[in-house]
N, C-alpha and C positions, 0 to 999 in steps of 0.2 A: 522440639520447637513448637510454640503455639500456633496454633491455624492463622492468625491474623499476621503473623510474622512470616510464616510460608507462603501466604497468598502475597504479600508485598513483595517478597524476595522474588516470587514468579512472574510479578506484574513488571517489576525492573529488568528481570532477565528479558523479558520480550521486546524492550525498547533498547538492548546492549548491544546491537547488532547496527552500522550503517544504513543497510539496505531497508530495514523495518523503520528507522527514522525516518528515510527518506519517502517511505509508502503512507506514514501516517501525516506526514507534512503534506504531500501531495494530496492524499484523501480529505484533508481538512479542508481543501477548496471544493470540494464536491464529490458526489459518486462516480465512480468510473468501472470499465469492463476491466477485467484482470488482464486481458490483450492491451487494453489504453496504458495500464499501469507498466506493463513490460514494455510496451515500445518506449513510453515517456522515458522511464529509468536506463531504457537500453542494456536490459538484463534479461536473461533467459525465463520465459513463464515457469519453469522449475523453481527458481530462485524466487519469483514474485510469491507462487504458490505455497512455498515452504514459510516465507515471511508473513504472509497471511494468516496461515494455519497458527502460528505463534501469537500475532495479534489478537486473533480472534480467541484462542485459549484465555489470553489476559482479560478479554472482554473490552477490548479497544475499537473492534471495528467489527461489522456486520455485512451480510451480504446477502444478495439475492438473485434469482434465478429468471431471466425472460428469454424464453425460448432455449436456442444454444449457448447464451451468454450467461457469465456470472457477473454482477456487479456489485462492486464493494464499497463500502463508506465508512466514515469514523461513526463510532455507535452513537445514535440519536440520544439528545440530552447531555452528552458529555460536558456539558456546560457545568452541569452539577457534580461532576467528578473533578475535585481539586487537582488530584495527581496527573489524570488525562490533559487535562486542561492545562496544567503546567508544562507538562511535555510537549504537547503541541506548541506553545507560545515559543519554547526555545527549539523546537524541531524546524520551524518555519523560517527562523534566522540563519540556518546553516547555508552557508554559501551554495551548495548543490542545489538547495530547496529554489532559490531563486531561478537558477537553469532549468530544473525540473518544471518549475510552472509555465516558464516561457514554450518550452517543448510541448508540455501538455496541452497548452493553448493551440497548437499546431495539429498536434494530435487528435484531440477532440472535434476538430473542423472534417473530419474522415469519418464517414461510416463505421458503425463498431466492425461490421462483416470485413470490410477492405482491410481494417487495421489488423484483425484477428487472422486473416488469411495471409498478410504479410509476415508476421509473426510468427505462425505456422510454418509458413515456407521455410524460412530462416534456421529454425529449430529443426526440419526436416532433412536441411543441407548441412547441419550442424554448425550453422555460422552463429556467431554469438555476438552481440550488440556491444560486447565490453571490449 
């Protein structure tokens, strides 16, 4: 298989899961911490980390660390990437995306440390948001 074909297939695989599409749509609205993403989507942090790993591998998201927290965003300059732009345009139209955006507004009003403690406590108790 030619390298270009393989690359395209890998990028399409990266967005072939509902959580990954929701993460992309959510991050289209701006940078968030991994904890904020988990709390907003109401999924375990391990699911968010797995989704982000695949999206990073495809070149769709970037991350930065600030102290103890990891912040993620859609890759800067995505407007110049027709595939990513088209995926984002469709992902934000998903019914889940509207609810995620509303929930994100509430989550982002809280300090990152508060959200992360809440997510970590739920994970330690084995409580899933789902």
